[in-house]
C-alpha positions in Angstrom: 224.7 116.4 83.5 224.8 117.5 79.9 226.4 121.0 79.4 225.6 122.9 76.3 227.8 126.0 75.6 226.4 128.6 73.3 229.3 130.8 72.1 229.1 134.5 71.4 229.5 136.6 68.3 232.3 135.4 66.0 233.3 132.8 68.5 234.3 129.2 67.6 234.6 126.1 69.8 238.3 126.7 70.4 238.0 130.3 71.4 238.3 131.9 74.8 237.7 129.7 77.8 235.5 127.2 76.0 238.1 124.4 75.7 239.3 124.7 79.3 235.7 124.3 80.4 235.2 121.3 78.1 238.3 119.6 79.4 237.4 120.3 83.0 233.9 118.9 82.7 235.0 115.9 80.7 237.3 115.1 83.6 234.2 115.2 85.9 232.5 112.6 83.5 229.9 115.1 82.4 228.9 115.5 78.8 229.7 118.7 77.0 228.7 120.2 73.7 230.1 123.5 72.6 227.8 124.4 69.8 229.1 125.0 66.3 226.9 127.8 65.1 226.3 129.0 61.5 227.1 132.5 60.3 229.2 133.5 63.3 230.2 136.8 61.5 226.6 137.8 61.0 224.4 135.7 63.3 220.7 135.1 62.6 218.8 134.4 65.8 216.5 131.8 64.2 219.5 129.8 62.9 221.3 129.9 66.3 218.1 129.0 68.2 217.4 126.1 65.8 220.8 124.6 66.5 220.2 125.0 70.3 216.7 123.6 70.0 217.9 120.5 68.1 220.5 119.7 70.7 218.2 120.3 73.7 215.4 118.2 72.2 217.8 115.3 71.5 219.0 115.4 75.1 215.9 116.1 77.2 216.3 112.9 79.1 219.5 114.5 80.7 219.8 117.2 83.3 220.6 120.1 81.0 222.9 123.1 81.8 222.9 125.9 79.2 225.9 128.2 79.3 225.7 131.3 77.2 228.5 133.8 76.5 227.6 137.3 75.3 225.3 136.9 72.3 225.0 133.2 73.2 223.2 134.2 76.4 220.6 136.2 74.4 220.3 133.2 72.1 219.4 131.1 75.2 216.8 133.7 76.3 215.2 133.7 72.8 215.2 129.9 72.9 213.5 129.8 76.3 210.9 132.4 75.3 209.2 129.7 73.2 210.5 126.5 74.8 207.8 124.1 76.3 209.9 121.0 77.1 211.3 119.6 80.3 212.5 122.2 82.8 216.2 123.1 82.2 218.3 122.4 85.3 220.6 125.4 85.1 221.3 128.4 82.9 224.6 130.3 83.3 225.1 133.7 81.6 228.7 134.9 81.1 229.0 138.5 80.0 225.5 138.0 78.6 223.7 140.3 76.3 220.0 140.7 77.0 218.6 144.2 76.7 218.0 145.9 73.5 221.1 147.6 72.1 220.9 149.6 68.9 224.4 148.3 67.9 223.0 144.8 67.9 221.3 145.4 64.6 224.7 146.1 63.0 225.9 142.5 63.5 223.0 140.2 64.4 219.6 139.7 62.9 216.3 138.7 64.3 217.0 138.8 68.0 213.9 139.4 70.2 215.0 141.7 73.0 211.4 142.1 74.2 211.3 138.9 76.1 208.8 137.5 78.6 211.1 137.2 81.6 208.3 135.7 83.8 207.7 132.9 81.3 211.5 132.4 80.7 212.3 132.3 84.5 210.0 129.4 85.3 211.5 127.2 82.5 214.7 126.9 84.4 215.4 125.6 87.9 218.4 127.8 88.7 220.0 130.8 87.2 223.5 132.2 87.6 225.0 135.3 85.9 228.7 136.2 85.8 229.8 139.7 84.8 232.8 141.9 85.2 232.8 145.5 86.2 235.3 146.3 83.5 233.4 144.7 80.6 233.8 147.2 77.8 231.0 145.9 75.7 228.1 145.3 78.1 227.8 147.5 81.2 227.4 145.3 84.3 224.3 147.2 85.5 222.4 145.7 82.6 223.5 142.2 83.8 222.3 143.1 87.3 218.8 144.1 85.8 218.3 140.8 84.0 219.7 138.8 86.9 217.0 140.4 89.1 214.3 139.7 86.5 215.3 136.0 86.3 215.9 135.5 90.0 219.5 134.6 89.2 222.5 134.5 91.5 224.6 137.5 90.3 228.3 137.3 90.6 230.1 140.5 89.8 233.9 140.3 89.3 236.2 143.3 89.5 238.2 142.1 86.5 237.6 139.8 83.5 236.5 142.2 80.8 234.1 140.5 78.4 235.5 137.1 79.3 237.1 136.6 75.9 
């Protein structure tokens, strides 16, 4: 399997749980790529999607697992909205952002939050969404809504905040 981690807003490869995941998966002999994204302080959707697209297209011969944290999950959804390649094996959302939030305009540009969930859903074999009840940035009920739309397994944790 080839795991592609799409970090969230202002996040770098060494932040949060990303390196622990990298080390764990490498021990399992899986390939892992934690994306280095441009303009992490003021993300542009097109730039982030372009980075993800490039990595996915180069590795389409692998079983791909996309893991998105926070804004990284919305990046994956925007990518999948137009993706026409080989079906993605798994997508995992962690404290993912998906629905329109007026605050989003203050720190990220060009994100389409009016997505075709029916089209996105069929481009992935299996979906899994993790969220915490005490996430102070994204209410868990939003995560439940997009998990339902995507047919995702929804895992709601009591604690974990925004997983950062």
